[in-house]
N, C-alpha and C positions, 0 to 999 in steps of 0.2 A: 727620371724624366720620361714622360709617357711618349709613345710613338704616335704619329699623326698621319692620317690618310685623308686626302682631299679627292672627292669625286665630282667631276665636272662634266655635265651634259645638259643640253637644252631640253631634253625630253625627260620629264619627271619619272616616267616608268623605268627608264634605263638607270637613272640615279638610284631609284629604289631597288631595282634588281641587283645592282652591284653592291649596295649597302647590305641587302639581305644575304648575299653570297658571302660577305666578309664579316657578318655580325658576330660570329663566334670569336673573332679576334678581340672584341670588346672585353671578354673575360680575361684577356691577357694584357689589358691596360691600354689598348689602342683607342685613340680618340678619332671620331669622324667629323668631317666638314663636307659641305656640299655647296656647289655653285651652279647656276643655270646659264651663265654666259662667261665669256673670256675676261671681261673687265672685272667682274666679281671674283673670278678665280685668281686673277693677279693680285687683287687686294688681300685675299685670304693667304695667298702664298707669301706675300711680303710681311703680313702680320703674324702668321702662325708658323711659318717655315716647316711645312709638312715634310715627313720623310719620303712619302710616296704620293704621287698624283696620277689618277686615272683621268685622262684628258681627251674629251671628244674633239675631233678636228673641225667639223662643220657646225658652227654656232653663230648666233647673232652677236653684235657689238665688237667682238674680237675673236677670230678663229683660233683653234688650238695650236696651229703652227706658229702663229704670232705670239701667243702666250708662251709657248715653249722657247721660242727664240729670245724673247725678253728675259725670261727666267735664267736661261743658260748663258746667253751672250752678254746682255746688258747688265743684269743684276749679279751675274757670275755665281749663282747659287747651285754649284755643282753637286752639292750633297742632297739636293731635291731630286729624287728618282722619278722620271716622267715616263709613263706608259701612254702613248697615243692610241686612242681607240677610234676606229673609223670604218665606214662601209667601203672605202676606197682601198682596194688591195693591190693596185698596180705597182709594178716595180718603181716607176717614176715617183709615185706617192711615197713609197718607202724611203727612197733617196732623199726626197724633200724633208721627211721626218728626221733622217740622220743629220742632214745639213743644219737643221735648226736646233739640234742637240738632244733629240729624244733618245732615251735609253733603250726603249723597246717600242715596236710598232705592232699593234695587234688589230686584226680585222674583226668586224662584226659580221655575223653573230659570233660571239665568243663563247667558249666553254667555261661555265662558272667554276668548275674544278681547277681549270688552268689559271683563272684569275686569283682564286684563293691560294693556290700553291705558289704563284709568283709573288703575291703579297707576303706570304710567310718567308719566302726566300729573301726578298729585299729587306724585310724588317728583321731578318735573322731570328725568326721564331721557329720553334720545333714543329715538325709536321705531325 
């Protein structure tokens, strides 16, 4: 069974940057999916059950907090590891992220190396 990563951001260049950062994982059988808004992300999560989701918070149609809440609380997909990515780094925002069930809350700009290392850790791939 291949591992799956979903990258969700309304900005195409951010999606591309994250995908480029993680592209070496394709050699280890990781499959990538991308979505440009929360509604599309929720569809992909329900259909593909990705192992890991990099989820932007501020997006059109449905924000990342709502997507996370639905995945973790309503759909009870606890095995989907969600990393919220946002420009909002305030403690209150982090608390909101925890309340909706996010596994990790990372602020932008992010360190590509940290993204790759975290993906390897979550997917249990050797470094």
